[in-house]
MDTraj code that builds the backbone (N, CA, C; nanometers):
import mdtraj as md
import numpy as np

residues = "MET GLN ASP THR ASN ASN LYS ASN ALA PRO LEU GLU LEU GLY ARG LEU ILE HIS ILE LEU SER CYS LYS MET LYS CYS GLN ASN ASP CYS TYR THR ILE LEU GLU ASP SER ASP LEU THR PRO VAL GLN GLN GLN LEU LEU LYS PHE ILE LEU LEU GLU SER ALA HIS LYS PRO ILE PHE GLN ARG ASP ILE GLU GLU ALA PHE GLN ILE ARG ARG SER THR VAL THR GLY ILE ILE LYS LEU ILE GLU GLN LYS GLY TYR ILE THR ARG THR SER VAL GLU SER ASP ALA ARG LEU LYS GLN LEU VAL PRO THR GLU LYS ALA GLU ALA LEU ARG PRO ARG ILE VAL GLU HIS ILE LYS LYS CYS GLU ALA ALA LEU SER ALA GLY ILE PRO ASP ASP LYS LEU HIS VAL CYS ARG GLU VAL LEU CYS GLN MET LEU ASP ASN LEU ALA ALA SER LYS CYS ASN CYS THR ASP ASN LYS LYS GLU ALA".split()
xyz = np.array([
    [0.0891, -0.1227, 0.0046],
    [0.0065, -0.0017, 0.0039],
    [0.0893, 0.1256, 0.0017],
    [0.0550, 0.2216, -0.0905],
    [0.1367, 0.3420, -0.0971],
    [0.0536, 0.4620, -0.0747],
    [0.1241, 0.5683, -0.0377],
    [0.0622, 0.7022, -0.0242],
    [0.0005, 0.7426, -0.1608],
    [-0.1160, 0.7922, -0.1488],
    [-0.1780, 0.8411, -0.2779],
    [-0.1133, 0.9652, -0.3481],
    [-0.0520, 1.0468, -0.2601],
    [0.0198, 1.1666, -0.3092],
    [0.1510, 1.1290, -0.3808],
    [0.2199, 1.0390, -0.3301],
    [0.3500, 0.9906, -0.3894],
    [0.3500, 0.8516, -0.4021],
    [0.3369, 0.7943, -0.5199],
    [0.3264, 0.6509, -0.5495],
    [0.4463, 0.5751, -0.5135],
    [0.5578, 0.6319, -0.4870],
    [0.6826, 0.5654, -0.4467],
    [0.7112, 0.5657, -0.2971],
    [0.6372, 0.6530, -0.2257],
    [0.6724, 0.6634, -0.0800],
    [0.5747, 0.5687, -0.0014],
    [0.6341, 0.4936, 0.0905],
    [0.5534, 0.4077, 0.1774],
    [0.4816, 0.4838, 0.2842],
    [0.3690, 0.4370, 0.3287],
    [0.2946, 0.5062, 0.4348],
    [0.3795, 0.4963, 0.5609],
    [0.3592, 0.6050, 0.6457],
    [0.4282, 0.6063, 0.7791],
    [0.3696, 0.4927, 0.8569],
    [0.4466, 0.4296, 0.9460],
    [0.4059, 0.3135, 1.0242],
    [0.2749, 0.3457, 1.1085],
    [0.2777, 0.4607, 1.1684],
    [0.1531, 0.4901, 1.2553],
    [0.0345, 0.5047, 1.1716],
    [0.0523, 0.5667, 1.0496],
    [-0.0725, 0.5780, 0.9663],
    [-0.1190, 0.4398, 0.9170],
    [-0.0191, 0.3554, 0.8732],
    [-0.0621, 0.2204, 0.8329],
    [-0.1333, 0.1351, 0.9384],
    [-0.0810, 0.1456, 1.0532],
    [-0.1410, 0.0748, 1.1780],
    [-0.2786, 0.1371, 1.1973],
    [-0.2982, 0.2693, 1.1890],
    [-0.4259, 0.3300, 1.2152],
    [-0.5241, 0.2774, 1.1081],
    [-0.4816, 0.2826, 0.9800],
    [-0.5650, 0.2317, 0.8717],
    [-0.6170, 0.0875, 0.8869],
    [-0.5220, 0.0124, 0.9307],
    [-0.5554, -0.1328, 0.9592],
    [-0.6538, -0.1407, 1.0698],
    [-0.6417, -0.0650, 1.1714],
    [-0.7263, -0.0662, 1.2870],
    [-0.8683, -0.0229, 1.2369],
    [-0.8777, 0.0869, 1.1603],
    [-1.0039, 0.1315, 1.1160],
    [-1.0725, 0.0414, 1.0295],
    [-0.9936, -0.0304, 0.9380],
    [-1.0496, -0.1376, 0.8551],
    [-1.1182, -0.2444, 0.9414],
    [-1.0467, -0.2874, 1.0408],
    [-1.0995, -0.3965, 1.1360],
    [-1.2313, -0.3415, 1.1993],
    [-1.2411, -0.2187, 1.2404],
    [-1.3578, -0.1661, 1.3054],
    [-1.4740, -0.1606, 1.2000],
    [-1.4379, -0.0949, 1.0926],
    [-1.5468, -0.0742, 0.9881],
    [-1.6030, -0.2081, 0.9342],
    [-1.5283, -0.3132, 0.9244],
    [-1.5765, -0.4365, 0.8686],
    [-1.6512, -0.5065, 0.9748],
    [-1.6573, -0.4631, 1.0963],
    [-1.7312, -0.5200, 1.2102],
    [-1.7065, -0.6652, 1.2369],
    [-1.6753, -0.7403, 1.1505],
    [-1.6606, -0.9002, 1.1562],
    [-1.5409, -0.9222, 1.2557],
    [-1.4437, -0.8350, 1.2552],
    [-1.3235, -0.8530, 1.3426],
    [-1.3328, -0.7693, 1.4662],
    [-1.4386, -0.6896, 1.4776],
    [-1.4520, -0.5919, 1.5941],
    [-1.5678, -0.6321, 1.6857],
    [-1.6814, -0.6528, 1.6179],
    [-1.8048, -0.6845, 1.7013],
    [-1.8095, -0.8372, 1.6971],
    [-1.8007, -0.8806, 1.8161],
    [-1.8020, -1.0390, 1.8368],
    [-1.9387, -1.0833, 1.8347],
    [-2.0169, -1.0193, 1.9136],
    [-2.1569, -1.0752, 1.9457],
    [-2.2670, -0.9607, 1.9077],
    [-2.2964, -0.9604, 1.7798],
    [-2.3914, -0.8507, 1.7300],
    [-2.5239, -0.8678, 1.8102],
    [-2.5740, -0.9832, 1.8423],
    [-2.6929, -1.0035, 1.9037],
    [-2.7019, -0.9885, 2.0589],
    [-2.5811, -0.9478, 2.1163],
    [-2.5771, -0.9314, 2.2610],
    [-2.6250, -0.7859, 2.2986],
    [-2.6300, -0.7606, 2.4294],
    [-2.6628, -0.6375, 2.4829],
    [-2.5369, -0.5603, 2.5176],
    [-2.4191, -0.5929, 2.4665],
    [-2.2939, -0.5431, 2.4913],
    [-2.2552, -0.4463, 2.3817],
    [-2.1910, -0.3322, 2.4095],
    [-2.1350, -0.2519, 2.3143],
    [-2.0003, -0.3123, 2.2642],
    [-1.9500, -0.2706, 2.1414],
    [-1.8255, -0.3271, 2.1062],
    [-1.7016, -0.3181, 2.2122],
    [-1.6979, -0.2030, 2.2735],
    [-1.5895, -0.1903, 2.3777],
    [-1.6131, -0.2877, 2.4967],
    [-1.7302, -0.3045, 2.5378],
    [-1.7757, -0.4059, 2.6352],
    [-1.7412, -0.5463, 2.5944],
    [-1.7677, -0.5710, 2.4677],
    [-1.7409, -0.7032, 2.4113],
    [-1.5839, -0.7258, 2.4173],
    [-1.5090, -0.6275, 2.3770],
    [-1.3671, -0.6541, 2.3696],
    [-1.3150, -0.6789, 2.5188],
    [-1.3650, -0.6028, 2.6221],
    [-1.3159, -0.6321, 2.7467],
    [-1.3648, -0.7710, 2.8093],
    [-1.4897, -0.8020, 2.7682],
    [-1.5342, -0.9288, 2.8142],
    [-1.4547, -1.0483, 2.7515],
    [-1.4179, -1.0222, 2.6220],
    [-1.3352, -1.1278, 2.5577],
    [-1.2064, -1.1323, 2.6238],
    [-1.1418, -1.0276, 2.6610],
    [-1.0170, -1.0344, 2.7343],
    [-1.0327, -1.1009, 2.8706],
    [-1.1403, -1.0795, 2.9399],
    [-1.1595, -1.1312, 3.0722],
    [-1.1765, -1.2758, 3.0636],
    [-1.2622, -1.3222, 2.9642],
    [-1.2864, -1.4644, 2.9366],
    [-1.1555, -1.5396, 2.9009],
    [-1.0829, -1.4821, 2.8113],
    [-0.9658, -1.5616, 2.7574],
    [-0.8548, -1.5625, 2.8612],
    [-0.8309, -1.4466, 2.9216],
    [-0.7191, -1.4348, 3.0228],
    [-0.7484, -1.5152, 3.1492],
    [-0.8721, -1.5021, 3.1955],
    [-0.9076, -1.5758, 3.3285],
    [-0.9003, -1.7282, 3.3147],
    [-0.8891, -1.7764, 3.1986],
    [-0.8596, -1.9221, 3.1782],
    [-0.7186, -1.9592, 3.2228],
    [-0.6310, -1.8592, 3.2338],
    [-0.4899, -1.8872, 3.2642],
    [-0.4424, -1.8334, 3.4031],
    [-0.5084, -1.7248, 3.4360],
    [-0.4706, -1.6516, 3.5647],
    [-0.5853, -1.5710, 3.6153],
    [-0.5737, -1.5287, 3.7446],
    [-0.6793, -1.4421, 3.7908],
    [-0.6578, -1.3011, 3.7197],
    [-0.7758, -1.2379, 3.6852],
    [-0.7817, -1.1081, 3.6212],
    [-0.8452, -1.0044, 3.7114],
    [-0.7742, -0.8908, 3.7212],
    [-0.8136, -0.7687, 3.7990],
    [-0.8282, -0.6508, 3.7148],
    [-0.8907, -0.5446, 3.7640],
    [-0.9103, -0.4249, 3.6909],
    [-0.7820, -0.3682, 3.6267],
    [-0.6755, -0.3771, 3.7070],
    [-0.5436, -0.3211, 3.6577],
    [-0.4951, -0.3930, 3.5381],
    [-0.5280, -0.5182, 3.5246],
    [-0.4880, -0.5902, 3.4022],
    [-0.5537, -0.5309, 3.2764],
    [-0.6770, -0.5039, 3.2869],
    [-0.7523, -0.4385, 3.1717],
    [-0.6883, -0.2956, 3.1493],
    [-0.6670, -0.2227, 3.2589],
    [-0.6151, -0.0947, 3.2392],
    [-0.4855, -0.0977, 3.1631],
    [-0.3911, -0.1834, 3.1958],
    [-0.2626, -0.2041, 3.1244],
    [-0.2857, -0.2626, 2.9917],
    [-0.3720, -0.3569, 2.9626],
    [-0.3754, -0.4282, 2.8460],
    [-0.4378, -0.3246, 2.7359],
    [-0.5411, -0.2496, 2.7760],
    [-0.6058, -0.1529, 2.6792],
    [-0.5584, -0.0120, 2.6924],
    [-0.4704, 0.0087, 2.7897],
    [-0.4110, 0.1454, 2.7992],
    [-0.5214, 0.2611, 2.8260],
    [-0.6159, 0.2213, 2.9190],
    [-0.7240, 0.3074, 2.9370],
    [-0.7293, 0.3495, 3.0911],
    [-0.7788, 0.4596, 3.1195],
    [-0.7839, 0.5091, 3.2559],
    [-0.8718, 0.4184, 3.3509],
    [-0.8371, 0.4198, 3.4828],
    [-0.9074, 0.3506, 3.5819],
    [-1.0560, 0.3799, 3.5787],
    [-1.0871, 0.5086, 3.5831],
    [-1.2315, 0.5530, 3.5853],
    [-1.3095, 0.5005, 3.4684],
    [-1.2393, 0.4941, 3.3483],
    [-1.3163, 0.4417, 3.2374],
    [-1.3433, 0.2904, 3.2521],
    [-1.2309, 0.2175, 3.2885],
    [-1.2360, 0.0770, 3.3120],
    [-1.3481, 0.0516, 3.4152],
    [-1.3533, 0.1196, 3.5233],
    [-1.4476, 0.1013, 3.6375],
    [-1.5920, 0.1105, 3.5766],
    [-1.6205, 0.2020, 3.4989],
    [-1.7523, 0.2227, 3.4458],
    [-1.7895, 0.1165, 3.3583],
    [-1.7018, 0.0681, 3.2643],
    [-1.7232, -0.0464, 3.1679],
    [-1.7519, -0.1706, 3.2496],
    [-1.6592, -0.1953, 3.3480],
    [-1.6794, -0.3228, 3.4327],
    [-1.8059, -0.3189, 3.5049],
    [-1.8518, -0.2069, 3.5595],
    [-1.9842, -0.2095, 3.6191],
    [-2.0967, -0.2393, 3.5341],
    [-2.0894, -0.1880, 3.4095],
    [-2.1992, -0.2205, 3.3141],
    [-2.1940, -0.3627, 3.2717],
    [-2.0732, -0.4201, 3.2579],
    [-2.0756, -0.5667, 3.2173],
    [-2.1162, -0.6479, 3.3305],
    [-2.0929, -0.6053, 3.4526],
    [-2.1352, -0.6776, 3.5709],
    [-2.2891, -0.6709, 3.5812],
    [-2.3491, -0.5496, 3.5630],
    [-2.4901, -0.5282, 3.5695],
    [-2.5631, -0.6168, 3.4669],
    [-2.5038, -0.6398, 3.3543],
    [-2.5661, -0.7124, 3.2504],
    [-2.5452, -0.8692, 3.2826],
    [-2.4759, -0.9019, 3.3842],
    [-2.4645, -1.0442, 3.4205],
    [-2.3605, -1.1177, 3.3691],
    [-2.2536, -1.0553, 3.3091],
    [-2.1459, -1.1345, 3.2492],
    [-2.0291, -1.1632, 3.3252],
    [-2.0136, -1.0832, 3.4290],
    [-1.9067, -1.0949, 3.5296],
    [-1.9505, -1.0691, 3.6745],
    [-1.8660, -1.1278, 3.7719],
    [-1.8975, -1.0912, 3.9041],
    [-1.7555, -1.0408, 3.9495],
    [-1.7445, -0.9604, 4.0591],
    [-1.6273, -0.9135, 4.1278],
    [-1.6127, -0.9855, 4.2549],
    [-1.5128, -1.0587, 4.2765],
    [-1.5001, -1.1480, 4.4046],
    [-1.3722, -1.1022, 4.4754],
    [-1.3875, -1.0839, 4.6064],
    [-1.2846, -1.0455, 4.6942],
    [-1.1759, -1.1501, 4.6955],
    [-1.0430, -1.1089, 4.6966],
    [-0.9390, -1.1925, 4.7141],
    [-0.8991, -1.2142, 4.8577],
    [-0.8816, -1.3432, 4.9057],
    [-0.8518, -1.3685, 5.0402],
    [-0.7385, -1.2910, 5.0926],
    [-0.6160, -1.2779, 5.0118],
    [-0.5082, -1.2099, 5.0587],
    [-0.5173, -1.0647, 5.0785],
    [-0.6114, -1.0126, 5.0020],
    [-0.6388, -0.8633, 5.0069],
    [-0.7770, -0.8287, 4.9706],
    [-0.8587, -0.7964, 5.0677],
    [-1.0004, -0.7712, 5.0363],
    [-1.0293, -0.6575, 4.9550],
    [-0.9309, -0.5607, 4.9399],
    [-0.9480, -0.4543, 4.8465],
    [-0.9407, -0.4938, 4.6973],
    [-0.8743, -0.6060, 4.6684],
    [-0.8633, -0.6505, 4.5347],
    [-0.9968, -0.7330, 4.5035],
    [-1.0393, -0.6988, 4.3849],
    [-1.1551, -0.7697, 4.3271],
    [-1.1250, -0.8423, 4.2022],
    [-1.1256, -0.9760, 4.1990],
    [-1.1063, -1.0633, 4.0870],
    [-1.2251, -1.0442, 4.0008],
    [-1.2076, -1.0344, 3.8694],
    [-1.3145, -1.0291, 3.7719],
    [-1.3364, -1.1770, 3.7152],
    [-1.4493, -1.2283, 3.7465],
    [-1.4874, -1.3672, 3.7206],
    [-1.6012, -1.3785, 3.6265],
    [-1.5781, -1.4458, 3.5070],
    [-1.6916, -1.4636, 3.4192],
    [-1.8129, -1.5436, 3.4751],
    [-1.9261, -1.5172, 3.4484],
    [-2.0385, -1.5987, 3.4876],
    [-2.0677, -1.7009, 3.3922],
    [-2.1678, -1.7816, 3.4207],
    [-2.2081, -1.8825, 3.3334],
    [-2.2494, -1.8117, 3.1955],
    [-2.3251, -1.7053, 3.2136],
    [-2.3750, -1.6337, 3.0916],
    [-2.2688, -1.6049, 2.9957],
    [-2.1395, -1.5553, 3.0549],
    [-2.0246, -1.5224, 2.9818],
    [-1.9600, -1.6486, 2.9302],
    [-1.9500, -1.7439, 3.0078],
    [-1.8805, -1.8745, 2.9734],
    [-1.9617, -1.9403, 2.8488],
    [-2.0818, -1.9214, 2.8416],
    [-2.1682, -1.9740, 2.7352],
    [-2.1228, -1.9105, 2.5929],
    [-2.0540, -1.7913, 2.6021],
    [-2.0188, -1.7158, 2.4807],
    [-1.8799, -1.7669, 2.4384],
    [-1.7972, -1.8320, 2.5319],
    [-1.6627, -1.8611, 2.4957],
    [-1.6426, -1.9347, 2.3487],
    [-1.7217, -2.0406, 2.3242],
    [-1.7092, -2.0927, 2.1937],
    [-1.7259, -2.0047, 2.0662],
    [-1.8197, -1.9126, 2.0838],
    [-1.8369, -1.8134, 1.9757],
    [-1.7228, -1.7095, 1.9734],
    [-1.6683, -1.6884, 2.0828],
    [-1.5631, -1.5905, 2.0888],
    [-1.4290, -1.6558, 2.0242],
    [-1.4089, -1.7778, 2.0597],
    [-1.2943, -1.8525, 2.0158],
    [-1.2997, -1.8653, 1.8573],
    [-1.4260, -1.8991, 1.8174],
    [-1.4386, -1.9135, 1.6682],
    [-1.4306, -1.7814, 1.5997],
    [-1.4687, -1.6681, 1.6671],
    [-1.4534, -1.5413, 1.6049],
    [-1.3081, -1.5013, 1.5875],
    [-1.2176, -1.5300, 1.6942],
    [-1.0811, -1.4954, 1.6885],
    [-1.0196, -1.5834, 1.5707],
    [-1.0542, -1.7089, 1.5572],
    [-0.9996, -1.7861, 1.4500],
    [-1.0306, -1.7322, 1.3188],
    [-1.1530, -1.6788, 1.2975],
    [-1.2001, -1.6289, 1.1665],
    [-1.1279, -1.5057, 1.1391],
    [-1.1082, -1.4137, 1.2413],
    [-1.0343, -1.2884, 1.2152],
    [-0.8971, -1.2960, 1.1893],
    [-0.8359, -1.3930, 1.2739],
    [-0.6840, -1.4305, 1.2358],
    [-0.6633, -1.4803, 1.1026],
    [-0.7605, -1.5678, 1.0577],
    [-0.7461, -1.6218, 0.9271],
    [-0.7577, -1.5148, 0.8191],
    [-0.8503, -1.4217, 0.8371],
    [-0.8644, -1.3067, 0.7383],
    [-0.7425, -1.2133, 0.7418],
    [-0.6962, -1.1868, 0.8567],
    [-0.5738, -1.0983, 0.8644],
    [-0.4547, -1.1576, 0.8170],
    [-0.4365, -1.2929, 0.8186],
    [-0.3168, -1.3632, 0.7873],
    [-0.3161, -1.4284, 0.6629],
    [-0.4333, -1.4260, 0.5797],
    [-0.4460, -1.4894, 0.4628],
    [-0.3383, -1.4627, 0.3638],
    [-0.2689, -1.5646, 0.3104],
    [-0.1657, -1.5541, 0.2132],
    [-0.0321, -1.5108, 0.2631],
    [-0.0180, -1.4877, 0.3921],
    [0.1090, -1.4531, 0.4596],
    [0.1786, -1.5737, 0.5182],
    [0.3063, -1.5980, 0.4680],
    [0.3735, -1.7121, 0.5309],
    [0.3964, -1.7008, 0.6782],
    [0.4008, -1.8148, 0.7493],
    [0.4130, -1.8130, 0.8987],
    [0.5430, -1.7455, 0.9401],
    [0.6534, -1.7588, 0.8615],
    [0.7766, -1.6861, 0.9017],
    [0.7614, -1.5377, 0.9034],
    [0.6882, -1.4866, 0.8054],
    [0.6601, -1.3456, 0.7986],
    [0.5692, -1.2923, 0.9125],
    [0.4634, -1.3795, 0.9528],
    [0.3794, -1.3449, 1.0604],
    [0.4554, -1.3412, 1.1935],
    [0.5413, -1.4286, 1.2026],
    [0.6256, -1.4339, 1.3263],
    [0.7065, -1.3114, 1.3380],
    [0.7640, -1.2635, 1.2262],
    [0.8419, -1.1443, 1.2292],
    [0.7539, -1.0177, 1.2578],
    [0.6436, -1.0187, 1.1953],
    [0.5331, -0.9088, 1.2050],
    [0.5119, -0.9041, 1.3602],
    [0.4717, -1.0140, 1.4267],
    [0.4430, -1.0100, 1.5665],
    [0.5596, -0.9475, 1.6562],
    [0.6749, -1.0091, 1.6240],
    [0.7993, -0.9535, 1.6963],
    [0.8158, -0.8023, 1.6771],
    [0.7934, -0.7529, 1.5554],
    [0.8159, -0.6144, 1.5203],
    [0.7006, -0.5333, 1.5998],
    [0.5802, -0.5702, 1.5859],
    [0.4762, -0.4972, 1.6503],
    [0.4860, -0.4984, 1.8068],
    [0.5445, -0.6083, 1.8686],
    [0.5646, -0.6057, 1.9993],
    [0.6808, -0.5130, 2.0456],
    [0.7856, -0.5195, 1.9574],
    [0.8949, -0.4245, 1.9872],
    [0.8487, -0.2715, 1.9665],
    [0.7607, -0.2408, 1.8770],
    [0.6982, -0.1194, 1.8653],
    [0.6296, -0.0766, 1.9989],
    [0.5498, -0.1669, 2.0508],
    [0.4820, -0.1349, 2.1732],
    [0.5772, -0.1045, 2.2913],
    [0.6917, -0.1822, 2.2985],
    [0.7899, -0.1693, 2.4011],
    [0.8603, -0.0350, 2.3621],
    [0.8848, -0.0049, 2.2491],
    [0.9481, 0.1190, 2.2131],
    [0.8674, 0.2387, 2.2657],
    [0.7391, 0.2348, 2.2361],
    [0.6471, 0.3418, 2.2864],
    [0.6393, 0.3534, 2.4311],
    [0.6382, 0.2286, 2.4907],
    [0.6351, 0.2297, 2.6406],
    [0.7580, 0.2946, 2.7085],
    [0.8685, 0.2684, 2.6464],
    [0.9918, 0.3163, 2.6980],
    [1.0256, 0.4751, 2.6489],
    [0.9557, 0.5169, 2.5496],
    [0.9751, 0.6555, 2.4933],
    [0.9252, 0.7580, 2.5890],
    [0.9975, 0.8767, 2.5745],
    [0.9502, 0.9875, 2.6584],
    [0.8364, 1.0485, 2.5869],
    [0.8092, 1.0262, 2.4621],
    [0.6934, 1.0756, 2.3930],
    [0.5796, 0.9900, 2.4147],
    [0.4742, 1.0453, 2.4861],
    [0.3604, 0.9663, 2.5329],
    [0.2487, 0.9885, 2.4214],
    [0.2377, 0.8989, 2.3313],
    [0.1498, 0.9200, 2.2152],
    [0.0071, 0.9181, 2.2545],
    [-0.0242, 0.8869, 2.3805],
    [-0.1670, 0.8719, 2.4201],
    [-0.2011, 1.0047, 2.4999],
    [-0.1004, 1.0892, 2.5194],
    [-0.1211, 1.2145, 2.5956],
    [-0.1145, 1.3327, 2.5111],
    [-0.2127, 1.3922, 2.4707],
    [-0.1973, 1.4922, 2.3771],
    [-0.2023, 1.6442, 2.4374],
    [-0.1662, 1.6403, 2.5696],
    [-0.1615, 1.7670, 2.6499],
    [-0.0374, 1.8494, 2.5907],
    [-0.0675, 1.9812, 2.5760],
    [0.0492, 2.0661, 2.5339],
    [0.0961, 2.1421, 2.6598],
    [0.2314, 2.1469, 2.6638],
    [0.2894, 2.2324, 2.7829],
    [0.2822, 2.3704, 2.7605],
    [0.2381, 2.4451, 2.8564],
    [0.2162, 2.5925, 2.8488],
    [0.3514, 2.6628, 2.8654],
])
top = md.Topology()
chain = top.add_chain()
for i, resn in enumerate(residues, 1):
    res = top.add_residue(resn, chain, resSeq=i)
    for name in ("N", "CA", "C"):
        top.add_atom(name, md.element.get_by_symbol(name[0]), res)
traj = md.Trajectory(xyz[None], top)
């Protein structure tokens, strides 16, 4: 894919990643998991994360904050709504009553097969025609970019201007 203004110039990495993200959102197949649910796309993404990650380890609000790079207050609001809709419960942890583990309910667990199938479908669409060795390099490079941004003094998520 090339810039329309200069046919020989490749797109900037940030712009290319943004375009890919927008395409995924616009096509809805890879963004909206459960069209017939009472969850918004953002709530679906967080529930998907909770369902998949809780299979391996306890999940807490801070895990969502870190994974999605969103503020505590935003996550709190979304979690409350998902809980009110009956998809998760918040359970106190024995070692620290202040910590609340996010536990999927039976209602959420019933969605797991659809979510896993959805992930497989989207991964297949994204990786169609790309050899495994190139996908491996792509994942490594994207992870390195995340690490680079995390270590960078330039906070791309903070648009505040210094006075």
